[in-house]
N, C-alpha and C positions, 0 to 999 in steps of 0.2 A: 424646727418644730421637734420638741423633745416628745417621744412617744413611749409612756410609761408602759411597763409590762401588763399592768392591769388594764389600761385603757386599751391595750392592743388586744388583748383577748376577749374584751366586751366587743369591739369593733369586728373582730374576727368571727366571733360566735354570731353575731347579727348576720353577717354575711353568709355564714354556713347555714343557719337556720333558715334564711329566706331562699337561698340559691343552691345549697350544697357545695359552693365554691370554697376552697381554702384560700386563705390569705396567708400566703407562704412568705418566709424571710426574704426570698427574691422578687416578691412583689411589693415590699413595703415602701420602695422608691416612689410609688406611684400615689400613696396615701396624701401626702401634702398637697400635690398639685390637684388631685381629684377632689377632695374636699375644700378647696380654697374657696369656691364660689359659696359654699355653705357657711364658711367663716365669716365671709364678708356680710352676708345676709343676716348673720345672727350676731354680728358685732363680737366676735371671740377670735381667739388667736391662736388655739391648739387644740389638739385632739381630747385631752383631758378636761378641758371645758366643755367639749361637745358632749362627751360622755355623761356629764353632770346634767345636761340639757335632757338627754335621752332619757335619764332616770325619772325626769318629772311627768307627772300623769297627763294624758292628752297629748303627747308627742308621737303618735303614731306618723303623722305626716313627714315629721323630722327623720324617723327611722325610715321610712320610704325613700326619702331624698339621699340618705346616706347610702344605702344599698345601690341605688340608681348610680349615684357618682362613682361608686367603687366598680361598677361592670365595665369590662373591656369592649367597645364597641367598634374595636378597629377592623375596617373591611373597605373592599374597592371592588370595582367590575372586573370581572375575570379574573379574580385573583389566583395566582398561579396558573398561566395559560397553559402549561402542558396538561393539567388536570383537566381543563374542559376540552382540550384535543383528545384525550383519551375517552371522555365522555363522547363526544362527537364521532369518533372513529371506531370505538369498539363497544361501547355501553349501548348506545342508542341503537345501532344496528341489529344487535340481538335482540333487545327489546321491541324492536319494530317487527322482527320475525315471530317471536314470543307470542306478541299482543295483535297479531293481524287479523284475527277473528274479532276481537272486541273492539279495536282501534280505540283504545283508552289507555292513558297513562296517567299514573298519579306520583307526583315528586314532592318530597318533603326536604326543605331548607331549614334543618334545625340550627338554631343560634344564629339567624339570618341578621341580626344587628338591623341596620337601616334599610335592607332590602335589596342591596347591590348584586348579592348573589342569585337571589330569585329572579331578578330582573335580567341577569346575566343570560339565565336558562331561558327566559322568555325571548330574548333576542335569538338565541341559537334557533329555536323553533319559527320564531317569525321571519328569520333569514331563508327558510326553506319551505315557503307555502304550498308549493306543489307536493313535496313530500309528506307533509302532515296534513294535506286536504282531506276533511273527512274524519279526522282523529279529534278527540277529546282529550285535551291536555290540561291538567290540574296540577299548578304549582303551589303548594302551601310553605309560607315562611313564617316561623315561629320564633320568638325569644322572650325571654324573661323579663326584658326592659319594655316598660310601658311607653317610655318616651321613643325608645328606637321604634317600636311597632308603629307609633303615630307618624314617625317621619317615613317609614316605608309605605304606610298608606297614603300620605301625601303625595309621594313619589317625586319630590323636588330636591334638586341638588345644587350645591354651589359650583362655582368656576372650577375650584380645587378638585370637589369630589368627582365632578364630570369628566375630567381629564384623567383621571386615574384608571388606566385598565381598557379603555376603548378607544377606537380608532375615531378620527374626525368623521369618517362616513357613517358609523355607527351613531356617533352624537347626532349628527344632522337628520339622519334617518329616523332615529327613535325617540329623540328629544327635542323640545321647543324652548327657545331662550325667551325669558320674560324677565321682570324688574325683580322678581323673587328668586330668580336662579333658572336652572334648566330643567323643565316639566317633562316626566316620561310621558309618552304617548298613549292613548287610550288601547292602541294595538297591543302593547306588551303588559299593560297594566292589567287588562281583561283576563290575562294567562295567570296572574298571580294573585293570591289573596293572602292577608297577613293577620295573624292571631297571636297575642299575647299568651304565653305557654311555657311552663316550666318542664324541662325534660324529663324530670324526675317523677311529674305527675302521669297519670294516664295517657295512654296514646290519643292525640287529636284524631277528629274526624277526617278521612274516611275510614281511617284504622288500618288499612292495608296498603302499602307504598310499593310502587316499583323500584324507586330508587331513591335512597336517602342520604343526603349530605349533611354530616355532622362534622365539620372542620374547625379545627382550633377551639374547640369548646372543652373537650377531655382533658386537656392541660391543666385545667382548674380543679380538678376532681382527685381526691384521694382513690386509692386501688379499689376499696370496696364500693365508693360510690360510682366510680366508672363501671364496674361490675354491674350496677344497678341499671345504669343507662344501657349497657349491652343488651340486658335483658329486655328492656323496654323497646329498642330498636329491633330486636330479633321478633318481638311479638308484632312489631308494626310492618314488618317487611315481607312482602309476598316470598314465597318459598324459594323462587328461582330470581329474586331480586338482587340487588345491588347496594352496598353500603361504601361510601367514600368518606375517608378521615382525612385530616390535615397532613401536612408534611412531616410535622414532628409528633405524630400521634401513631399508635399500633394497637391491633386486637390481639397480637401475637403474646401469649403468656398473661393476658388479661382477662380472657374470657374462653368459655368453650361453645359460645353461641355463635362465634363466626370464624371462618377460615381464609387465608389469603386467596384471593383470585388469581387465575392464571396470568392475569395482564395487569400492570400497574402496582406499584408498590402500596397506594392508597386505598386499593379495592379489595373488599372482602364479599365472600358470599356467605349466605346463612347456613348454619349446621342445624339440622332439624330432625329429632330433637337436639337442643344444646349438646355438643361434643360429640355428635354422629355425624361424619361428613356424607355430603350427597353428591352423586354425579353430576357433572355440570358440562356445558359445551364452552368453547372459547370463540368469542365473537370475531368477526373478520370485519375489516375496514369497508368503508363505503365503496 
């Protein structure tokens, strides 16, 4: 597929205006396969023809479909197991102590895609019913993709999806096989709710979170946009809360709103106000 410079700019601008994401040179390889379904539906063969259609009045639905197709919804259960181990043995124990009086935790999985990250967190809590008895656990999963959020709310996964990241015991304990795939149990679905949301928009309710996971989202933003995201998350995070980024992401040199935590290369604590570090304790394991 020949991708003209003009068409590339139009598609890139469309994605950026709707999501804040950059369509960089390193991501161009995804465009032909990502848009292949739209080409078939519309009976066209290249991006130049697609751009011509987008210029027609009343093609808002097509623009939405193009943006949806270009979003990267790659995810799987317990993605990067070491990160979840850090949550289990260092982050959550500290939050247990700090929230012992209120016995309530709010967690935000930003860029949750089809829900596996949020449901992985739900499984962590469900596997320790005695520890979390009497606690109110709220897990919010958000994503800019309406299709991804619809799938997350459904909570039904293919054989391929269900085998990525979880053990056979977890699969049998928390999912039920049906003709349509593997259905997440009400036990874990009750802990997580899903909402379509752009991370650049105002913070979703409840507006203050004890833990935010924003993994492999910032990779697609330029530095000014990342700074806006960090400001949003700083405003959304409790003063003594935790932020977890992806393996290829960092807040160092990107923002003054966060500082590295004393444990875990992907973990950050809020500087409040931005740029002023605050004292913090280091959690110990279970």
